[in-house]
PDB file of N, CA, C and O in Angstrom:
ATOM      1  N   MET A   1      23.747 -93.317-140.142  1.00  0.00           N
ATOM      2  CA  MET A   1      24.639 -92.524-140.367  1.00  0.00           C
ATOM      3  C   MET A   1      24.269 -91.259-139.414  1.00  0.00           C
ATOM      4  O   MET A   1      25.103 -90.474-138.962  1.00  0.00           O
ATOM      5  N   LYS A   2      22.773 -91.203-139.179  1.00  0.00           N
ATOM      6  CA  LYS A   2      21.615 -89.961-138.640  1.00  0.00           C
ATOM      7  C   LYS A   2      21.498 -91.191-136.991  1.00  0.00           C
ATOM      8  O   LYS A   2      21.387 -90.662-135.886  1.00  0.00           O
ATOM      9  N   LYS A   3      21.531 -92.195-137.076  1.00  0.00           N
ATOM     10  CA  LYS A   3      21.306 -93.128-135.894  1.00  0.00           C
ATOM     11  C   LYS A   3      23.071 -92.647-135.304  1.00  0.00           C
ATOM     12  O   LYS A   3      23.001 -91.913-134.319  1.00  0.00           O
ATOM     13  N   LEU A   4      23.945 -92.829-135.574  1.00  0.00           N
ATOM     14  CA  LEU A   4      25.027 -92.500-135.157  1.00  0.00           C
ATOM     15  C   LEU A   4      25.336 -91.462-134.859  1.00  0.00           C
ATOM     16  O   LEU A   4      26.175 -91.487-133.958  1.00  0.00           O
ATOM     17  N   ALA A   5      24.944 -90.066-135.326  1.00  0.00           N
ATOM     18  CA  ALA A   5      25.113 -89.039-134.592  1.00  0.00           C
ATOM     19  C   ALA A   5      24.488 -88.544-133.463  1.00  0.00           C
ATOM     20  O   ALA A   5      24.923 -87.587-132.822  1.00  0.00           O
ATOM     21  N   VAL A   6      22.997 -89.461-133.065  1.00  0.00           N
ATOM     22  CA  VAL A   6      22.255 -89.093-132.954  1.00  0.00           C
ATOM     23  C   VAL A   6      22.992 -89.851-131.239  1.00  0.00           C
ATOM     24  O   VAL A   6      23.084 -88.958-130.397  1.00  0.00           O
ATOM     25  N   ALA A   7      23.349 -90.907-130.845  1.00  0.00           N
ATOM     26  CA  ALA A   7      23.937 -91.958-130.371  1.00  0.00           C
ATOM     27  C   ALA A   7      25.413 -90.980-129.835  1.00  0.00           C
ATOM     28  O   ALA A   7      25.713 -91.349-128.700  1.00  0.00           O
ATOM     29  N   PHE A   8      25.943 -90.364-130.119  1.00  0.00           N
ATOM     30  CA  PHE A   8      27.128 -89.740-130.272  1.00  0.00           C
ATOM     31  C   PHE A   8      26.109 -88.059-129.364  1.00  0.00           C
ATOM     32  O   PHE A   8      26.566 -87.630-128.304  1.00  0.00           O
ATOM     33  N   VAL A   9      25.475 -87.723-129.678  1.00  0.00           N
ATOM     34  CA  VAL A   9      25.008 -86.540-129.162  1.00  0.00           C
ATOM     35  C   VAL A   9      24.083 -86.905-127.522  1.00  0.00           C
ATOM     36  O   VAL A   9      24.016 -86.237-126.490  1.00  0.00           O
ATOM     37  N   VAL A  10      23.663 -87.828-127.778  1.00  0.00           N
ATOM     38  CA  VAL A  10      22.860 -88.354-126.333  1.00  0.00           C
ATOM     39  C   VAL A  10      23.880 -88.720-124.805  1.00  0.00           C
ATOM     40  O   VAL A  10      23.618 -88.557-123.614  1.00  0.00           O
ATOM     41  N   LEU A  11      25.240 -89.332-125.588  1.00  0.00           N
ATOM     42  CA  LEU A  11      26.178 -90.041-124.981  1.00  0.00           C
ATOM     43  C   LEU A  11      26.844 -88.708-124.820  1.00  0.00           C
ATOM     44  O   LEU A  11      27.223 -88.494-123.668  1.00  0.00           O
ATOM     45  N   GLY A  12      27.034 -87.942-125.523  1.00  0.00           N
ATOM     46  CA  GLY A  12      27.636 -86.185-124.916  1.00  0.00           C
ATOM     47  C   GLY A  12      26.529 -85.811-123.761  1.00  0.00           C
ATOM     48  O   GLY A  12      26.827 -85.908-122.571  1.00  0.00           O
ATOM     49  N   LEU A  13      25.526 -85.475-124.096  1.00  0.00           N
ATOM     50  CA  LEU A  13      24.462 -84.827-123.186  1.00  0.00           C
ATOM     51  C   LEU A  13      24.728 -85.516-121.873  1.00  0.00           C
ATOM     52  O   LEU A  13      25.133 -84.903-120.886  1.00  0.00           O
ATOM     53  N   SER A  14      24.446 -87.036-121.896  1.00  0.00           N
ATOM     54  CA  SER A  14      25.057 -88.098-120.088  1.00  0.00           C
ATOM     55  C   SER A  14      25.611 -87.795-119.518  1.00  0.00           C
ATOM     56  O   SER A  14      25.296 -87.673-118.334  1.00  0.00           O
ATOM     57  N   GLY A  15      26.982 -87.426-120.055  1.00  0.00           N
ATOM     58  CA  GLY A  15      28.438 -87.368-119.616  1.00  0.00           C
ATOM     59  C   GLY A  15      28.396 -85.747-119.059  1.00  0.00           C
ATOM     60  O   GLY A  15      28.911 -85.420-117.990  1.00  0.00           O
ATOM     61  N   THR A  16      27.616 -84.690-120.072  1.00  0.00           N
ATOM     62  CA  THR A  16      28.147 -83.610-118.932  1.00  0.00           C
ATOM     63  C   THR A  16      26.845 -83.223-118.117  1.00  0.00           C
ATOM     64  O   THR A  16      26.689 -82.077-117.695  1.00  0.00           O
ATOM     65  N   ALA A  17      25.864 -84.290-117.902  1.00  0.00           N
ATOM     66  CA  ALA A  17      24.799 -83.782-116.954  1.00  0.00           C
ATOM     67  C   ALA A  17      25.446 -84.509-115.498  1.00  0.00           C
ATOM     68  O   ALA A  17      25.113 -84.038-114.411  1.00  0.00           O
ATOM     69  N   ALA A  18      26.237 -85.498-115.566  1.00  0.00           N
ATOM     70  CA  ALA A  18      26.809 -86.208-114.429  1.00  0.00           C
ATOM     71  C   ALA A  18      27.871 -85.753-114.029  1.00  0.00           C
ATOM     72  O   ALA A  18      28.173 -86.073-112.879  1.00  0.00           O
ATOM     73  N   GLY A  19      28.687 -84.990-114.676  1.00  0.00           N
ATOM     74  CA  GLY A  19      29.535 -84.054-114.573  1.00  0.00           C
ATOM     75  C   GLY A  19      29.154 -82.200-113.621  1.00  0.00           C
ATOM     76  O   GLY A  19      30.022 -81.381-113.319  1.00  0.00           O
ATOM     77  N   ALA A  20      27.738 -82.069-113.394  1.00  0.00           N
ATOM     78  CA  ALA A  20      26.846 -81.058-113.709  1.00  0.00           C
ATOM     79  C   ALA A  20      27.945 -80.828-112.160  1.00  0.00           C
ATOM     80  O   ALA A  20      28.734 -81.624-111.652  1.00  0.00           O
ATOM     81  N   VAL A  21      27.506 -79.172-111.679  1.00  0.00           N
ATOM     82  CA  VAL A  21      28.232 -78.988-110.230  1.00  0.00           C
ATOM     83  C   VAL A  21      27.269 -77.649-110.045  1.00  0.00           C
ATOM     84  O   VAL A  21      27.145 -76.657-110.763  1.00  0.00           O
ATOM     85  N   ASP A  22      26.552 -78.072-108.620  1.00  0.00           N
ATOM     86  CA  ASP A  22      25.640 -77.185-108.184  1.00  0.00           C
ATOM     87  C   ASP A  22      25.929 -76.380-107.658  1.00  0.00           C
ATOM     88  O   ASP A  22      26.404 -76.454-106.525  1.00  0.00           O
ATOM     89  N   LEU A  23      25.674 -74.885-108.554  1.00  0.00           N
ATOM     90  CA  LEU A  23      26.406 -73.690-107.227  1.00  0.00           C
ATOM     91  C   LEU A  23      25.838 -73.133-106.886  1.00  0.00           C
ATOM     92  O   LEU A  23      25.855 -71.914-107.057  1.00  0.00           O
ATOM     93  N   GLY A  24      24.814 -73.946-106.035  1.00  0.00           N
ATOM     94  CA  GLY A  24      24.781 -73.559-104.712  1.00  0.00           C
ATOM     95  C   GLY A  24      25.235 -73.974-103.680  1.00  0.00           C
ATOM     96  O   GLY A  24      24.669 -73.423-102.736  1.00  0.00           O
ATOM     97  N   GLU A  25      26.183 -74.867-103.286  1.00  0.00           N
ATOM     98  CA  GLU A  25      26.588 -75.769-103.061  1.00  0.00           C
ATOM     99  C   GLU A  25      27.690 -75.300-102.773  1.00  0.00           C
ATOM    100  O   GLU A  25      28.319 -75.567-101.749  1.00  0.00           O
ATOM    101  N   LEU A  26      28.160 -74.266-103.988  1.00  0.00           N
ATOM    102  CA  LEU A  26      29.715 -73.627-103.349  1.00  0.00           C
ATOM    103  C   LEU A  26      29.658 -72.728-103.124  1.00  0.00           C
ATOM    104  O   LEU A  26      30.575 -71.995-103.496  1.00  0.00           O
ATOM    105  N   ALA A  27      28.423 -72.108-102.276  1.00  0.00           N
ATOM    106  CA  ALA A  27      28.272 -70.483-101.915  1.00  0.00           C
ATOM    107  C   ALA A  27      29.191 -70.267-100.412  1.00  0.00           C
ATOM    108  O   ALA A  27      29.837 -69.269-100.094  1.00  0.00           O
ATOM    109  N   PRO A  28      28.980 -71.736 -99.516  1.00  0.00           N
ATOM    110  CA  PRO A  28      29.740 -71.461 -97.962  1.00  0.00           C
ATOM    111  C   PRO A  28      31.640 -70.888 -98.593  1.00  0.00           C
ATOM    112  O   PRO A  28      32.317 -70.212 -97.818  1.00  0.00           O
ATOM    113  N   CYS A  29      32.181 -71.266 -99.918  1.00  0.00           N
ATOM    114  CA  CYS A  29      33.290 -70.831-100.355  1.00  0.00           C
ATOM    115  C   CYS A  29      33.689 -69.335-100.267  1.00  0.00           C
ATOM    116  O   CYS A  29      34.877 -69.011-100.254  1.00  0.00           O
ATOM    117  N   TRP A  30      32.963 -68.677-100.224  1.00  0.00           N
ATOM    118  CA  TRP A  30      32.561 -67.847-101.482  1.00  0.00           C
ATOM    119  C   TRP A  30      33.551 -66.875-101.020  1.00  0.00           C
ATOM    120  O   TRP A  30      34.405 -66.384-101.758  1.00  0.00           O
ATOM    121  N   ALA A  31      33.382 -66.555 -99.518  1.00  0.00           N
ATOM    122  CA  ALA A  31      33.952 -65.564 -98.335  1.00  0.00           C
ATOM    123  C   ALA A  31      35.535 -65.744 -98.599  1.00  0.00           C
ATOM    124  O   ALA A  31      36.253 -64.788 -98.893  1.00  0.00           O
ATOM    125  N   ALA A  32      36.089 -67.300 -98.440  1.00  0.00           N
ATOM    126  CA  ALA A  32      37.210 -67.721 -98.713  1.00  0.00           C
ATOM    127  C   ALA A  32      37.930 -67.279-100.063  1.00  0.00           C
ATOM    128  O   ALA A  32      39.026 -66.718-100.082  1.00  0.00           O
ATOM    129  N   ALA A  33      37.212 -67.585-101.142  1.00  0.00           N
ATOM    130  CA  ALA A  33      37.198 -66.940-102.256  1.00  0.00           C
ATOM    131  C   ALA A  33      37.744 -65.706-102.240  1.00  0.00           C
ATOM    132  O   ALA A  33      38.838 -65.646-102.801  1.00  0.00           O
ATOM    133  N   THR A  34      37.342 -64.724-101.788  1.00  0.00           N
ATOM    134  CA  THR A  34      37.519 -63.700-101.920  1.00  0.00           C
ATOM    135  C   THR A  34      38.896 -63.060-101.348  1.00  0.00           C
ATOM    136  O   THR A  34      39.587 -62.105-101.702  1.00  0.00           O
ATOM    137  N   LYS A  35      38.987 -64.070-100.243  1.00  0.00           N
ATOM    138  CA  LYS A  35      40.100 -63.687 -99.399  1.00  0.00           C
ATOM    139  C   LYS A  35      41.694 -64.106-100.183  1.00  0.00           C
ATOM    140  O   LYS A  35      42.790 -63.551-100.105  1.00  0.00           O
ATOM    141  N   PHE A  36      41.201 -65.406-100.987  1.00  0.00           N
ATOM    142  CA  PHE A  36      42.448 -66.025-101.041  1.00  0.00           C
ATOM    143  C   PHE A  36      43.407 -66.460-102.036  1.00  0.00           C
ATOM    144  O   PHE A  36      44.571 -66.858-102.081  1.00  0.00           O
ATOM    145  N   CYS A  37      41.866 -66.076-103.275  1.00  0.00           N
ATOM    146  CA  CYS A  37      41.802 -66.510-104.653  1.00  0.00           C
ATOM    147  C   CYS A  37      42.355 -65.257-105.528  1.00  0.00           C
ATOM    148  O   CYS A  37      41.902 -64.181-105.137  1.00  0.00           O
ATOM    149  N   ASP A  38      43.298 -65.173-106.703  1.00  0.00           N
ATOM    150  CA  ASP A  38      43.176 -64.024-107.727  1.00  0.00           C
ATOM    151  C   ASP A  38      41.828 -63.630-107.908  1.00  0.00           C
ATOM    152  O   ASP A  38      40.996 -64.507-108.142  1.00  0.00           O
ATOM    153  N   ARG A  39      41.480 -62.419-107.835  1.00  0.00           N
ATOM    154  CA  ARG A  39      40.442 -61.615-108.277  1.00  0.00           C
ATOM    155  C   ARG A  39      40.867 -60.667-109.198  1.00  0.00           C
ATOM    156  O   ARG A  39      40.547 -59.580-108.718  1.00  0.00           O
ATOM    157  N   SER A  40      41.490 -60.479-110.406  1.00  0.00           N
ATOM    158  CA  SER A  40      41.900 -59.673-111.272  1.00  0.00           C
ATOM    159  C   SER A  40      40.887 -59.600-111.963  1.00  0.00           C
ATOM    160  O   SER A  40      40.181 -58.604-112.118  1.00  0.00           O
ATOM    161  N   ALA A  41      40.694 -61.084-112.615  1.00  0.00           N
ATOM    162  CA  ALA A  41      39.314 -61.110-113.496  1.00  0.00           C
ATOM    163  C   ALA A  41      37.543 -60.732-113.407  1.00  0.00           C
ATOM    164  O   ALA A  41      36.673 -60.522-114.252  1.00  0.00           O
ATOM    165  N   GLY A  42      37.589 -60.794-111.609  1.00  0.00           N
ATOM    166  CA  GLY A  42      36.547 -60.467-111.344  1.00  0.00           C
ATOM    167  C   GLY A  42      35.966 -61.795-110.360  1.00  0.00           C
ATOM    168  O   GLY A  42      36.783 -62.716-110.348  1.00  0.00           O
ATOM    169  N   MET A  43      35.170 -61.966-109.836  1.00  0.00           N
ATOM    170  CA  MET A  43      34.607 -62.616-109.057  1.00  0.00           C
ATOM    171  C   MET A  43      32.803 -63.700-109.584  1.00  0.00           C
ATOM    172  O   MET A  43      31.651 -63.709-109.150  1.00  0.00           O
ATOM    173  N   THR A  44      33.401 -64.279-110.467  1.00  0.00           N
ATOM    174  CA  THR A  44      32.726 -65.067-111.109  1.00  0.00           C
ATOM    175  C   THR A  44      32.549 -66.528-110.795  1.00  0.00           C
ATOM    176  O   THR A  44      33.426 -66.858-109.997  1.00  0.00           O
ATOM    177  N   TRP A  45      31.810 -67.470-111.089  1.00  0.00           N
ATOM    178  CA  TRP A  45      31.147 -68.757-110.050  1.00  0.00           C
ATOM    179  C   TRP A  45      32.504 -69.327-111.170  1.00  0.00           C
ATOM    180  O   TRP A  45      33.050 -70.206-110.503  1.00  0.00           O
ATOM    181  N   SER A  46      33.045 -69.249-112.140  1.00  0.00           N
ATOM    182  CA  SER A  46      34.093 -69.766-113.131  1.00  0.00           C
ATOM    183  C   SER A  46      35.036 -69.499-112.398  1.00  0.00           C
ATOM    184  O   SER A  46      35.434 -70.633-112.134  1.00  0.00           O
ATOM    185  N   ASN A  47      35.917 -68.578-111.687  1.00  0.00           N
ATOM    186  CA  ASN A  47      36.881 -68.100-111.277  1.00  0.00           C
ATOM    187  C   ASN A  47      36.900 -68.647-109.763  1.00  0.00           C
ATOM    188  O   ASN A  47      37.991 -68.831-109.224  1.00  0.00           O
ATOM    189  N   LEU A  48      35.500 -68.953-108.958  1.00  0.00           N
ATOM    190  CA  LEU A  48      35.402 -69.652-107.915  1.00  0.00           C
ATOM    191  C   LEU A  48      35.704 -71.155-108.185  1.00  0.00           C
ATOM    192  O   LEU A  48      36.722 -71.680-107.734  1.00  0.00           O
ATOM    193  N   LEU A  49      34.896 -71.755-108.847  1.00  0.00           N
ATOM    194  CA  LEU A  49      35.941 -73.250-109.498  1.00  0.00           C
ATOM    195  C   LEU A  49      37.159 -73.339-110.048  1.00  0.00           C
ATOM    196  O   LEU A  49      37.689 -74.380-110.437  1.00  0.00           O
ATOM    197  N   ARG A  50      37.591 -72.304-110.084  1.00  0.00           N
ATOM    198  CA  ARG A  50      39.373 -72.492-110.207  1.00  0.00           C
ATOM    199  C   ARG A  50      40.016 -72.569-109.385  1.00  0.00           C
ATOM    200  O   ARG A  50      41.004 -73.300-109.468  1.00  0.00           O
ATOM    201  N   CYS A  51      39.770 -71.920-108.340  1.00  0.00           N
ATOM    202  CA  CYS A  51      40.466 -71.538-107.139  1.00  0.00           C
ATOM    203  C   CYS A  51      40.309 -71.973-106.579  1.00  0.00           C
ATOM    204  O   CYS A  51      40.311 -71.248-105.583  1.00  0.00           O
ATOM    205  N   GLY A  52      40.001 -73.342-106.202  1.00  0.00           N
ATOM    206  CA  GLY A  52      39.488 -75.090-105.252  1.00  0.00           C
ATOM    207  C   GLY A  52      40.829 -75.473-105.464  1.00  0.00           C
ATOM    208  O   GLY A  52      40.743 -76.663-105.162  1.00  0.00           O
ATOM    209  N   ASP A  53      41.810 -75.322-105.722  1.00  0.00           N
ATOM    210  CA  ASP A  53      43.201 -75.602-105.154  1.00  0.00           C
ATOM    211  C   ASP A  53      43.779 -74.541-104.566  1.00  0.00           C
ATOM    212  O   ASP A  53      44.754 -74.917-103.915  1.00  0.00           O
ATOM    213  N   THR A  54      43.599 -73.315-104.504  1.00  0.00           N
ATOM    214  CA  THR A  54      44.156 -72.359-103.603  1.00  0.00           C
ATOM    215  C   THR A  54      43.769 -72.711-102.680  1.00  0.00           C
ATOM    216  O   THR A  54      44.311 -73.383-101.803  1.00  0.00           O
ATOM    217  N   LEU A  55      42.356 -72.128-102.787  1.00  0.00           N
ATOM    218  CA  LEU A  55      41.355 -72.895-101.166  1.00  0.00           C
ATOM    219  C   LEU A  55      41.900 -74.193-100.787  1.00  0.00           C
ATOM    220  O   LEU A  55      42.147 -74.149 -99.582  1.00  0.00           O
ATOM    221  N   ALA A  56      42.219 -75.415-101.320  1.00  0.00           N
ATOM    222  CA  ALA A  56      42.769 -76.318-100.779  1.00  0.00           C
ATOM    223  C   ALA A  56      44.567 -76.607-100.024  1.00  0.00           C
ATOM    224  O   ALA A  56      45.089 -77.351 -99.194  1.00  0.00           O
ATOM    225  N   VAL A  57      44.881 -75.743-100.739  1.00  0.00           N
ATOM    226  CA  VAL A  57      46.296 -74.992-100.101  1.00  0.00           C
ATOM    227  C   VAL A  57      46.240 -74.308 -98.616  1.00  0.00           C
ATOM    228  O   VAL A  57      47.133 -74.413 -97.776  1.00  0.00           O
ATOM    229  N   GLN A  58      44.857 -73.495 -98.437  1.00  0.00           N
ATOM    230  CA  GLN A  58      44.695 -73.040 -97.291  1.00  0.00           C
ATOM    231  C   GLN A  58      43.609 -73.838 -96.617  1.00  0.00           C
ATOM    232  O   GLN A  58      42.615 -73.140 -96.420  1.00  0.00           O
ATOM    233  N   ARG A  59      43.553 -74.416 -96.425  1.00  0.00           N
ATOM    234  CA  ARG A  59      42.517 -75.455 -95.718  1.00  0.00           C
ATOM    235  C   ARG A  59      42.463 -75.421 -94.273  1.00  0.00           C
ATOM    236  O   ARG A  59      41.482 -76.040 -93.860  1.00  0.00           O
ATOM    237  N   PHE A  60      43.293 -74.831 -93.214  1.00  0.00           N
ATOM    238  CA  PHE A  60      43.377 -74.464 -92.326  1.00  0.00           C
ATOM    239  C   PHE A  60      43.285 -73.286 -91.591  1.00  0.00           C
ATOM    240  O   PHE A  60      43.525 -73.080 -90.401  1.00  0.00           O
ATOM    241  N   ARG A  61      42.782 -72.307 -92.756  1.00  0.00           N
ATOM    242  CA  ARG A  61      42.467 -71.007 -92.905  1.00  0.00           C
ATOM    243  C   ARG A  61      41.134 -70.566 -93.046  1.00  0.00           C
ATOM    244  O   ARG A  61      40.754 -69.450 -92.693  1.00  0.00           O
ATOM    245  N   ILE A  62      40.267 -71.619 -93.670  1.00  0.00           N
ATOM    246  CA  ILE A  62      39.345 -71.430 -93.909  1.00  0.00           C
ATOM    247  C   ILE A  62      37.734 -72.068 -93.183  1.00  0.00           C
ATOM    248  O   ILE A  62      37.852 -71.891 -91.971  1.00  0.00           O
ATOM    249  N   GLY A  63      36.991 -72.413 -93.340  1.00  0.00           N
ATOM    250  CA  GLY A  63      36.107 -72.672 -92.725  1.00  0.00           C
ATOM    251  C   GLY A  63      35.221 -74.238 -93.133  1.00  0.00           C
ATOM    252  O   GLY A  63      35.140 -74.730 -94.259  1.00  0.00           O
ATOM    253  N   ASN A  64      34.643 -74.775 -91.889  1.00  0.00           N
ATOM    254  CA  ASN A  64      34.423 -76.228 -92.488  1.00  0.00           C
ATOM    255  C   ASN A  64      33.505 -76.300 -93.214  1.00  0.00           C
ATOM    256  O   ASN A  64      33.748 -77.235 -93.977  1.00  0.00           O
ATOM    257  N   SER A  65      32.319 -75.752 -93.510  1.00  0.00           N
ATOM    258  CA  SER A  65      31.725 -75.903 -94.208  1.00  0.00           C
ATOM    259  C   SER A  65      32.253 -75.827 -95.840  1.00  0.00           C
ATOM    260  O   SER A  65      31.628 -76.407 -96.728  1.00  0.00           O
ATOM    261  N   CYS A  66      33.415 -75.078 -96.090  1.00  0.00           N
ATOM    262  CA  CYS A  66      33.945 -74.873 -97.211  1.00  0.00           C
ATOM    263  C   CYS A  66      34.611 -75.792 -96.890  1.00  0.00           C
ATOM    264  O   CYS A  66      33.999 -76.633 -97.549  1.00  0.00           O
ATOM    265  N   ARG A  67      35.470 -76.412 -96.353  1.00  0.00           N
ATOM    266  CA  ARG A  67      36.037 -77.554 -96.474  1.00  0.00           C
ATOM    267  C   ARG A  67      35.160 -78.779 -96.775  1.00  0.00           C
ATOM    268  O   ARG A  67      35.602 -79.749 -97.391  1.00  0.00           O
ATOM    269  N   ALA A  68      34.314 -78.725 -96.469  1.00  0.00           N
ATOM    270  CA  ALA A  68      33.150 -80.174 -96.520  1.00  0.00           C
ATOM    271  C   ALA A  68      32.975 -80.320 -98.339  1.00  0.00           C
ATOM    272  O   ALA A  68      32.993 -81.342 -99.024  1.00  0.00           O
ATOM    273  N   VAL A  69      32.783 -78.681 -98.809  1.00  0.00           N
ATOM    274  CA  VAL A  69      32.558 -78.719-100.238  1.00  0.00           C
ATOM    275  C   VAL A  69      34.056 -79.167-100.683  1.00  0.00           C
ATOM    276  O   VAL A  69      33.933 -79.920-101.648  1.00  0.00           O
ATOM    277  N   LEU A  70      35.260 -79.009-100.385  1.00  0.00           N
ATOM    278  CA  LEU A  70      36.374 -78.973-100.758  1.00  0.00           C
ATOM    279  C   LEU A  70      36.036 -80.544-101.115  1.00  0.00           C
ATOM    280  O   LEU A  70      35.885 -81.066-102.220  1.00  0.00           O
ATOM    281  N   LYS A  71      35.979 -81.036 -99.983  1.00  0.00           N
ATOM    282  CA  LYS A  71      36.167 -82.714 -99.818  1.00  0.00           C
ATOM    283  C   LYS A  71      35.073 -83.216-100.914  1.00  0.00           C
ATOM    284  O   LYS A  71      35.523 -83.819-101.889  1.00  0.00           O
ATOM    285  N   ARG A  72      34.015 -83.061-100.845  1.00  0.00           N
ATOM    286  CA  ARG A  72      32.767 -83.206-101.590  1.00  0.00           C
ATOM    287  C   ARG A  72      33.183 -83.140-103.213  1.00  0.00           C
ATOM    288  O   ARG A  72      32.648 -83.946-103.974  1.00  0.00           O
ATOM    289  N   TYR A  73      33.948 -82.365-103.621  1.00  0.00           N
ATOM    290  CA  TYR A  73      34.486 -82.238-105.330  1.00  0.00           C
ATOM    291  C   TYR A  73      35.958 -82.562-105.368  1.00  0.00           C
ATOM    292  O   TYR A  73      36.667 -81.990-106.195  1.00  0.00           O
ATOM    293  N   GLY A  74      36.613 -83.701-104.280  1.00  0.00           N
ATOM    294  CA  GLY A  74      37.664 -84.092-104.349  1.00  0.00           C
ATOM    295  C   GLY A  74      39.260 -83.199-104.172  1.00  0.00           C
ATOM    296  O   GLY A  74      40.353 -83.749-104.305  1.00  0.00           O
ATOM    297  N   LYS A  75      39.095 -82.004-103.909  1.00  0.00           N
ATOM    298  CA  LYS A  75      39.927 -81.059-103.560  1.00  0.00           C
ATOM    299  C   LYS A  75      40.850 -81.258-102.428  1.00  0.00           C
ATOM    300  O   LYS A  75      42.037 -80.938-102.360  1.00  0.00           O
ATOM    301  N   LEU A  76      40.287 -81.699-101.762  1.00  0.00           N
ATOM    302  CA  LEU A  76      40.844 -82.474 -99.993  1.00  0.00           C
ATOM    303  C   LEU A  76      40.949 -84.011-100.326  1.00  0.00           C
ATOM    304  O   LEU A  76      41.277 -84.812 -99.450  1.00  0.00           O
TER     305      LEU A  76
END
């Protein structure tokens, strides 16, 4: 039983590490996010992650570096 629990924990941690987002890579989208995304809850990194769809819709109004970030994370 203990081995099974350890196996689930290791499996869960490996899946979490594979899906990790480097927050430094999101920095090029900070200015576009302040302009186009909802800031009612404040400008936090979690809100920046949530507004990727909004930025994708506005892709012709954002910079190339932010567009590259959106492509890398599958929003474009």
